[in-house]
C-alpha positions as CSV (number, residue, x, y, z in Angstrom):
1,M,0.0,0.0,0.0
2,Y,1.2,3.5,-0.8
3,I,1.9,5.3,2.5
4,P,3.4,8.8,2.6
5,A,5.6,9.1,5.7
6,F,3.2,11.5,7.5
7,N,0.3,9.0,7.0
8,K,2.1,6.0,8.4
9,M,0.7,4.3,11.5
10,D,3.6,2.6,13.5
11,D,2.2,2.4,17.0
12,Q,1.7,-1.4,17.4
13,E,-0.9,-1.1,20.2
14,E,-2.9,1.4,18.1
15,I,-2.8,-0.9,15.1
16,L,-3.9,-3.9,17.3
17,S,-6.8,-1.8,18.7
18,F,-7.8,-0.7,15.2
19,L,-8.0,-4.4,14.0
20,R,-10.1,-5.3,16.9
21,T,-12.4,-2.3,16.5
22,Y,-13.0,-2.9,12.8
23,P,-12.7,-6.7,12.5
24,F,-14.8,-7.2,9.3
25,A,-12.2,-7.4,6.6
26,T,-11.4,-8.5,3.1
27,I,-9.2,-11.6,2.5
28,I,-7.5,-11.7,-0.9
29,N,-5.6,-14.5,-2.7
30,Q,-4.4,-15.0,-6.2
31,D,-6.0,-17.7,-8.4
32,G,-3.7,-17.8,-11.4
33,Q,-4.1,-14.3,-13.0
34,R,-7.3,-13.5,-11.2
35,P,-7.5,-12.2,-7.6
36,L,-10.2,-13.7,-5.3
37,A,-11.7,-11.9,-2.3
38,T,-14.0,-12.8,0.5
39,H,-15.4,-10.6,3.3
40,L,-15.1,-12.1,6.7
41,P,-15.1,-11.2,10.4
42,F,-11.7,-11.9,12.0
43,V,-10.6,-12.8,15.5
44,V,-7.4,-10.9,16.2
45,R,-5.1,-12.6,18.7
46,L,-1.6,-11.7,20.1
47,M,0.2,-14.8,21.1
48,E,3.6,-14.2,22.7
49,Y,4.3,-11.2,20.5
50,Q,3.1,-13.0,17.3
51,L,-0.1,-11.5,15.7
52,M,-2.6,-14.1,14.5
53,L,-5.8,-13.8,12.6
54,E,-8.6,-16.3,12.6
55,A,-11.7,-16.6,10.4
56,H,-13.7,-19.2,8.5
57,F,-14.9,-19.7,5.0
58,A,-18.1,-21.5,3.9
59,R,-16.7,-24.9,2.7
60,A,-18.4,-24.2,-0.7
61,N,-16.2,-21.1,-1.1
62,E,-13.1,-22.6,-2.8
63,Q,-10.8,-19.7,-1.9
64,W,-9.8,-21.6,1.2
65,K,-8.0,-24.1,-1.1
66,L,-5.6,-21.3,-2.1
67,L,-4.7,-20.8,1.5
68,A,-4.2,-24.5,2.0
69,A,-1.7,-24.5,-0.9
70,G,0.6,-22.2,1.1
71,Q,-0.1,-19.0,-0.8
72,E,0.7,-15.6,0.8
73,T,-2.5,-14.0,2.0
74,L,-3.5,-10.3,2.2
75,V,-6.2,-9.2,4.6
76,I,-7.5,-5.6,4.3
77,F,-9.1,-3.8,7.2
78,A,-10.6,-0.6,5.9
79,E,-12.7,1.6,8.3
80,P,-13.5,4.4,9.0
81,H,-13.6,6.7,6.0
82,A,-15.3,9.9,4.8
83,Y,-15.5,12.4,2.0
84,I,-13.7,15.7,2.8
85,S,-15.1,18.9,1.2
86,P,-12.6,21.6,0.1
87,R,-14.9,24.2,1.8
88,H,-12.9,23.5,5.0
89,Y,-9.7,24.8,3.5
90,D,-8.3,28.4,3.7
91,K,-7.5,28.7,0.0
92,I,-9.9,28.5,-2.9
93,Q,-7.5,26.5,-5.0
94,N,-8.2,23.1,-3.4
95,V,-10.0,19.9,-4.4
96,P,-12.1,17.3,-2.5
97,T,-10.4,14.3,-1.1
98,W,-11.2,11.2,1.0
99,N,-9.8,10.6,4.5
100,Y,-9.5,7.1,5.9
101,Q,-7.7,4.6,8.0
102,A,-6.7,1.2,6.6
103,V,-4.4,-1.7,7.6
104,H,-3.1,-4.3,5.2
105,V,-2.0,-7.5,6.9
106,Y,0.1,-10.1,5.1
107,G,0.6,-13.6,6.3
108,K,0.7,-17.4,5.9
109,A,-2.4,-19.4,6.6
110,R,-2.9,-22.8,8.2
111,L,-6.2,-24.7,8.1
112,L,-7.7,-25.6,11.4
113,E,-8.6,-29.1,10.3
114,T,-9.5,-31.1,13.4
115,A,-12.8,-30.9,15.1
116,A,-11.1,-29.7,18.3
117,E,-9.4,-26.8,16.4
118,G,-12.6,-26.0,14.6
119,F,-14.7,-25.8,17.8
120,A,-12.0,-23.9,19.6
121,H,-12.2,-21.3,16.8
122,L,-15.9,-21.0,17.0
123,E,-15.7,-20.6,20.8
124,R,-13.2,-17.7,20.3
125,L,-15.5,-16.2,17.7
126,I,-18.4,-16.3,20.2
127,A,-16.2,-14.9,23.0
128,T,-15.1,-12.0,20.7
129,F,-18.4,-11.0,19.2
130,E,-21.3,-12.1,21.5
131,Q,-20.4,-13.6,24.8
132,D,-24.0,-13.8,25.8
133,Y,-24.6,-16.3,23.0
134,Q,-22.3,-18.8,24.7
135,A,-25.1,-20.3,26.8
136,Q,-27.3,-20.8,23.8
137,W,-24.4,-22.4,21.9
138,A,-23.7,-24.7,24.8
139,G,-27.3,-25.9,24.7
140,L,-27.3,-26.9,21.0
141,S,-27.3,-30.6,20.2
142,E,-23.9,-32.1,19.3
143,G,-25.2,-33.3,16.0
144,Y,-26.3,-29.8,15.0
145,K,-22.9,-28.4,16.0
146,Q,-21.1,-31.1,14.1
147,A,-23.2,-30.2,11.0
148,M,-22.4,-26.5,11.3
149,L,-18.7,-27.3,11.7
150,A,-18.8,-29.5,8.6
151,G,-20.0,-26.6,6.5
152,I,-17.1,-24.3,7.2
153,V,-13.3,-24.3,6.8
154,A,-11.5,-22.4,9.7
155,V,-8.2,-20.8,9.0
156,E,-5.4,-19.2,11.1
157,I,-3.1,-16.6,9.6
158,R,0.3,-16.0,11.1
159,V,1.0,-12.3,10.3
160,T,4.4,-11.6,8.6
161,E,3.9,-8.0,7.6
162,I,1.7,-5.0,8.5
163,Q,1.2,-1.9,6.5
164,A,-0.9,0.7,8.3
165,K,-2.1,4.1,7.0
166,A,-4.1,6.9,8.6
167,K,-4.9,9.6,6.0
168,L,-6.2,12.3,8.3
169,S,-5.4,15.6,6.6
170,Q,-2.0,15.8,8.3
171,N,-0.8,17.9,5.4
172,K,-3.3,20.7,6.2
173,T,-3.1,23.5,8.7
174,T,-4.2,23.0,12.3
175,A,-7.2,25.3,11.7
176,E,-8.2,23.3,8.6
177,Q,-7.9,20.0,10.4
178,E,-10.0,21.3,13.3
179,R,-12.8,22.4,10.9
180,I,-12.8,19.0,9.2
181,A,-12.7,17.0,12.5
182,G,-15.4,19.2,13.9
183,E,-17.8,18.4,11.0
184,L,-17.0,14.7,11.0
185,S,-17.6,14.5,14.7
186,Q,-21.1,15.9,14.3
187,S,-22.1,13.4,11.5
188,A,-25.2,11.2,11.9
189,D,-23.0,8.3,10.6
190,S,-21.1,6.6,13.4
191,V,-18.3,5.5,11.1
192,V,-17.8,9.1,10.0
193,R,-17.8,10.2,13.7
194,D,-15.1,7.6,14.4
195,L,-13.0,9.2,11.7
196,G,-13.5,12.6,13.4
197,K,-12.4,11.1,16.7
198,A,-9.3,9.7,15.0
199,M,-8.4,13.1,13.6
200,V,-8.8,14.8,17.0
201,K,-6.6,12.1,18.6
202,N,-4.0,12.6,15.9
203,M,-4.0,16.4,16.3
204,G,-3.4,16.0,20.0
205,R,-0.1,14.2,19.3
206,G,1.3,17.3,17.7
207,E,0.6,19.5,20.7
């Protein structure tokens, strides 16, 4: 990913928090000359300083076979984002742009092939996204659980490289950034408000 120096995110705790806050991502592999992509929720785990991602495909989705073949995998986390109007700038000679935060994660995948691994993955998924569902899950019949597990392919990705970018109008004046952040923070869209908060936090670092 193209990342100008002033847009680079390099705080590892901030990146980890970002991945966990926006866990619905796009996983991309190459099938010959054609890229394939699937949109999945990811469990983000830090295991003894090694970042790991977990997710699962529908078994009918053959993209998982590319991961099984040992191909390098790219996962893109891309929220929040918003249109930025040039009316916020001091000078007339300006154009619109788009502010956003995005993290590209590269890694090598391993299939979680045993029933024990598959169920452990589902337990972590429940613990991450809806702990209150655990009781209902525990009450489901074993046959039903086995049938659900048979319909998916769980994968674990060992992260080898992270490219993180925060395009937050860092190349604009403080006054311009404040106007932009102020408008974004008042948006009815929660994702846009998140971007406004990110801008305010980033401006605070320069004080």
